[in-house]
N, C-alpha and C positions, 0 to 999 in steps of 0.2 A: 174611478178607478184609474189609473195612468195607464195612455198606451204601452202595451211591451213589444220589444224590436230584438230582431234576431237577424242574425247572418250566419250564413253558411263559408266554412272555408276550407279549401282541400289542400292536397298536394300528392301530383298525380307520380313525380318521385319515391316519395316517402309511402307513399298509399295512407295519406293519413285524413280524416276528418273531423272535424269537430261544429258544432253548433253554438255557439255564443248568442246569449240572451242577455238580455234588461230594459229597462224603463228607462234609460236614457241614451236615445241614438250617438251621440257623443262617445261616449261611455262605450259600446256597445261596437262602435268603428275604433276607435283607438285600441280596444282589445285585438279586433278581429287582423289588424295591423301588426299588432305585436306579437301574436301568435305566426302569423305568414313571415314575417321577419325568421323567428326565432326559427318556425321549419328551414327556409332558404338555407340560414345561418348552418343548420345541420344537414342537407344535403350538398351543399357544398364543401361540409370537413367528410360527409362520406364517399364525394368520388374524391377527392383526396388522397383519403385511405386507400380506396380499389386501386387508386395508379401504384401507389405505394408497392400496396401488396405483392408484386412483382419480386420481389427482394424477398428472400426468407424471415431476414432478420425482421424487416417490419411486417410480412407473416404473424411472426409470433408476437411481437408488440402488439398489435390489432388484435389478436387470439387473445392475449393477456388483458386490453383497456374493455374487450367487448365482455368478457368475462366480470371484470369489475361493476359493465354498468349492467352488466346483468343482476348479480348479488344486491347492490344500488335499487337495483328495481322490486326484488321481490323482499329484502327489506323495508323500504317504503311501503310494500304492499301489507306486510305484518304492522306500519307501525301510521298505520290511518287513521286511528281513535286516537295515540298518543299524540300525533303532530298535533292535532286540533288545540291540546289540552294547553298549550303553550302560547295561543292565539287568540287576544279580544275581540271576539264576533262581533262588539257591541257597533253600528254603524258609527260613524265619526262622520256628524254631518258635514264642518269645517270643510272637511278633509277632499268631499265630493266636488265641493266648490273650483269652478277653474279661477286660478289667481296669477297663469299666466303672464307679462307683461305684452303688450304689444310688439309684434315680431318686429316689425319692419323699422328699421332705422330710420330715426328724425334725419330730413334732408339737411345738407351741408350748405351755408350762404357761400355764394359764388365771392371769391378774391377777388377784387378789382384789377383792372387790366392794368400793367407796368406803362406807364405813359414815358414816351419818349424826351430825349430831353432838350428843353428850347434850343435852337440854335441864337447866339448874341454876334450881332454884328463886330463887336469887338474879338470875337476868335478869332485864332491864329488863323486860323483856313481861310478866314473869309478878308484877310489884306491881302493887298496889293504886293507880290512879291518884283519889288522893282530891282531889276541888276542896273547893270553902272550905265549903259546907254539910257536907260528907261529915267532915269536920273536927270539926263543931259537933254532929254529928245522931251519935247513936253506931252507931244501925241502918242507917242509910247507910252509915256507916265499915263496918259490917258486911258489910254486901250486896256493894260492892266489892271485900274483900277476899275473901270468899268466891267470886267470880268469878273471882278472879285464881287462888284454889288452882286451881279447877276446870280455868283454862286449862294450868294447868302440870300438871295428873294429865292432860289429856287427851293434851297434846303430849309426854309421859312413856308412854303405852301408846301411843301412834303410832311413837315411838322402838323402844319395844321391838319393836316389830311386825315395824317396818324392821328393825332387826338381827336377828331370827328369820329372818326372809326373805330377808336376805343372808348366814347361814353356811348355809341350805338350797340358795340359788342355788351357793353357792360350794362344795359340799360334791358336788351337781347334777354341774358344770364338772370337777370333782377324780376324781370317776370315771370321765367321759367321757374326760377325759386320759388315766385310768391305761390305759382298756381300748385309745383311742385309740393308746398309746403299747407297751403289748403285743402290738398289732396289728402297727405298724411293724417290732418287734424280729424279731417272727416272720418278717415276709416279708423282711426283712434277711437275718437267718439263712437262710432258702431260698433267697436269691440269694444268699448267699455260699456255700452247699451247691454249688449247681447250677455255679457260677462252677470249684467245686473240683473236680466229676465232670468238666466238659470241660476242665480244665485237665489231671487226672489221665488223661484217654482222649487225649488231643493228648503228655502224656509219653510215653503206652506206644506210642501210633504211631509214635512218634521213637525208641524202644530196639527197638520191631521192626524198623523199615527199618533201624536203623544195626544192628542183628543179622543185616541180612540174610535179612528172612523174605521168600520171594514174594510172599505177595500183600502185603505192608507195601511193597516194591519198587512194585507194579505202584499203588497206593493213592500214593503219593509220586509218583510219576511224572505221574499224574493230577490230583493237585494242584496239578505244576511247570506240566504244558500249560494247567490251568484258569486259571491266574495271568498269563496271555500276554493281553496286551492286543492285540486287533484291530479294525476296524472293524467298525462293526455286520455289513455285507453279507456279512463274511466268516464261514462258519459255523466253530465250532468242536466240531467232531463228531470221536470218534475210539475206536478198542476200542483195548486193550493186552492186551498176551500176553509174559511173562518164563519164557523156558527158565532155570532156574536152572544145571543142570547146564554150563549153556554157556556164560549169562552174555548170553544175546541179549537184548535186547527188541524186539518186532514191534510194530508202529504200525501200524494200520489208519486213516490219514487221509481223511476227507471232505473234498474239494476243490468248488471253486466251479465251477457251468458257468460257460461263456465270456459266455452272456446277464445271468448276475448282476454282472457286473463294469459299473461306470457306465465311459460313454463321454462324458460332457458334460465339453466343455473350456472355453467361453464361453456366455454367457445374454447378449441381445442383446434392446433394446429398441423392437418394430416400428414406429413412429410411426402409420403408414397403417392400422395394424390395431388399434393400443392393447391390444396385445399384447408377453408375451415369447416369444422364441423361441429354441429350444437348438440349440448349434452342439456337433455328436459329432465326438470323432478317426475319422481314415481307418480303416478298415476294414485296414489295413498294420498302424498305429499299437495298434490294439486288439490284433492277436493277436500284436506284440512282448510290449506289458505284460503279456496273459495268461500267456506260457508264460514272461516272467520272473517275474512271481508265483507259479506254481507251483513252480518251482525255488527259489525265495529261501523259500518258507512249509518246501519240504521242507528247506533247509538250516538255518532256524530252527529247526527243531522240534529236530530233531538236537543242533541246538548247546547251547540250552536242554536238554534231558534230560541230556549229557553235565556240564554248565556245573553242576548243580544235585546233580551225583552224590555227594555228599558220600560215602556210605558206599563209593565206586568197585565198587559193585554190576557194572555196565554194563561190558561187557567192546566188545559191538558193539551197535549200531541195525540194524534193517531199514525200511525205512519206503516204505510202499505207499501211493500216491495215488489213491483213488476219487472220480468223477465221475459224477453220475446225471445225463444229457441225455435229450431226446429224440427219438430214431429217426424222422428225416425220413419213412421209406419207410413204418411201421407206426405213427406218431404213439404209441407207447409209450415209457415211460421207460426206460430201460437206463442196467445203472451197468455201469462196467467201472473197471480196474487202469489208467492210463498211464502211470504211473511208477512207479520200486521200484529200491532203492537200499541198500549195505549198507553204513556205513562205522564203522571197528572203531575205537574210541576215540584209542587211540596214533596213529595214522594221523591222525586228523582234527584231534585237537590242535595239529599240526603246518601247519595250514591257517591262514592270516591271512585271516577274512571280511570286514575290511572292502576291500581290496583285490581282491577275486576279482572273475571275472565268472560271475555265475550258473550259467548253462547250461555253460561248460567247466569250472566246479568238479565241478558232477556229472558231467558224463564222466570225469573225473579220478578222479573216486570209483567208475569202472563202471558207472554208473546204465543203468538198460534203461529206455529211453523213444522213444516216434517224436519225430523232428526238431522235426517240428511241433506242441504238445501240443496246439494249437486243434482238431486235427483227431481228437481224444478217439479215435486210434488203441488197441487194448486190445493188454496188454501181461503176460506171467507174470509174477506177483509172484516174487521174490525166495526169498520165505518167506512163508507165509500163515497167519495166528493159527485155528485149530481151532475154528469158528464150530457146527460139526453136531454132534462127539463129544466128549466129553471122555474117553473111557474109557482115553486113555496116561497114564497115571499112574506118580507114586512113590510107593511106600507103601502106597496102598491097595488092597483088594478093589475089584472093577469086575464087570458082571454080566453075563456072557456067553449070549447068546439060547441059541444053537447049538452044533452043534460040540462036545458036551459041556463045555463052557469050556474048551475049549484056550490055552493061553497059549504065544502063539508062539514069545514070547523061553527057555520051556524047552522046547520043543519038540526031537524027537528029531532031530541032522542030516539023515538021512535023510530024513524024514516030511517035515521042512522045505525040502527041494532039491524034492522033488516037490510040496509047496503052491505054490513058487515058478514051478516049472515050468508048471503048468497056470493059474495065475492071468494070467500073461503070455500063456500061450497062447490064452484069453479074452478078453484084452485088444487082443493084432494080428489075432486071429481078424476082428473087427469090419471091418478092411479087407483082410481078407485075407493075413493075413502067417501066420507059423510061426516054434517060437520051438524050438531045440536045447539041449538040455542038453549042453554039453563037459565039464565035469569038475565033481567036489564030493570035500570034504574034512570030515575032522571036527570044522573048527573052527566046522561049521555054514552053513560060506558054502558056496556054488553059484556056475559060472560057467555062463553062457549065451549064444547068440547067437542073434538074432530078425531074421525078414528079412523086412522093409516092404516090399510090391513100391508105395507111392506114389510117384509118378516125380519129387515138388517135396521132400517133407520124409523120403521113406525109404530105403531101401538095408540096410546092415548096422549092426545094434545090441549092442553088448556090454552085458549083462547082467551085474552081481555082487552078490550078496546076502553079507550078514554077518548070522547068529545074533546080537548084540549083546546086554549087556546094561549095557555101558557106553559113553561118547560113543565117536562115531568119530572117529577124527583123521588129521588132512592127508594122512598116509602111505598109508592105504588110497585117497584120492580121487587120491594122483598115482600108486599102483598102477593103477587105472582107467582112467589117460588116457595112460599108458603100454601096456596093452592093447591101448587103441582105437587107438594110433599102430601098434601091429605090427600087428594085425590087416586096416590097412584099413578100419577100420570108419569111419561116418559119425556114430557116437552113444553114449553112453556111459553108461547109468545103474547107480547103485548104489541098494540099496534093504538098509534095516537096521531092527530091533525096535527101535532105539536111537534117538541123534538124534547130530549132527554139531556140532561147535566151530565157532566163529568163522573160524578159520586156512582149515579143510575149507570152508566156503561160499564163503571169498574166492578159495581157489586154483580155485573150481569156474566162478568168475562169468567172462565171457569166453570159456570152454571148452564145446565139443559136450558137455558134462558134467550128467545132470540126476540131482539127489540128494532120494532118496523115503526119510523120516523113517519110524518108527514107524506116527505119525501116519496120515501118506499112506497107509501100506500098511493099516490099517485102513480107510481109505476105500474104498481099489480093491476091496478084499475085497468092500466092502459094494455098491459097485458091479456085482458080479457075481453077487450073491446069497447071499454068506460071512458070517459072521457069528464074531469070534473078540475076543480081546483080548490086551492087550500090559500084563501085571504084572511090573516089572522088579525090586523086593526079592523078589515070591515065587521068581521065575525065578532068581534069585542061590543062594537058597536051596535051592531042587531039584536046580539042576546041581552045589552043591558036596556034597550029599547023593549022587548019582551018579560024584561024582568026577570032573567034565568041566569046562571051561573056563568060563569065560563071557562 
């Protein structure tokens, strides 16, 4: 996976902040410089306006201008989803390449020096000026002639010196030019080499993505979302995880808190106070806009990722929307997932996003979230990114601190039965519950029933475990649901050492079923003070040696 770079940019005057991220440091730097330049220009215009506001007419004009800007901001919020429908979200790999020509101009060859005119003895200025007496008196004539010859000789020496100096001057400039030209050629070659290296890196990223390399898929999706244009006050912070066995991309997206959303709808000039006053939308309208905005961001993100998926690597996307806000009871920051949805690629493609109502569409996808998102009620994400422990892997060894490095996916089925029983006994014992094993089979699964005394969420809970090394399909989830119905249970829990396919998650949505993957199982063990590992590749080899099914 390529390294990710980030740059923080701030503007104290405008009180603005933005985190710019990406996988190419050059692109990140260019975006940061462009953002700073934009804010500097906004700050300059703001200062100019404030100076001009001393005039009442300017005050009124400023109020009208700010009102128009406020209305435009609100309109943009209402059209967050519509905006992306006119954009091709696929990554243009060639456009990522830096094709700017070498910026330094080529040195200009120096012009040769202008050579002085060579003096000739026949030139008039070197002829003796003979007067009448000079012609009659030989000594005077000879003196004038000698003076003329001396003047010519001096001029000739001066000319020869000037020619020598011009040659030295031209030679010095020629050497300087050749040195500058060589340096220019070297720098131009380095520029071309750097461009070629960047192009090769981009080509490698493209090949890896088209080959569906998991790390390259995450990098590509990160690039898609970083290219998405949002207003400055909407954060573009997210984490991505891709599950290659199931083709599911998990997006943990940081959504804005209600207080971060602009509410100004009008700016008026109050002449009596000679100041501008802002008029906000009603609380009801602010709540409606906030809820709609979050649904739109969710659908927009899913749309952009699916539309850009030229390698057809994504079978489903899980979007978890997280909000950090201030707990009014404690005054502390709290972070909670307030909406979560899983969308299959084929089903999502059937939706005409230009004609839907965002909330209704979200509900039709069986998304979970409070009916009033602005209340910030927490919900359980349908599928979470494993942020704390990455030991659930495919194909490489992972350190296990205790329990003799036990690989859960290769455990003896009887040992695995007791492990699951003891684990859920510890989990339900917290609330006074108990767990009873009902049956087990040599395929590594174990059925148990938990009795939770909690009067609200408790009751009879069916637990089924699958010691699998392959993806669990929808049939196992259907079987669990049938058992829940037959037993009259209030809930069913399916736990596996592997993971689930998109169809399994889709079937479980809206039903009293909980699907725990191998990653969830490891965290549950850690919660109760135990350590283990899951290495599916190693488990397949061990089970094959033992002649057991995986």
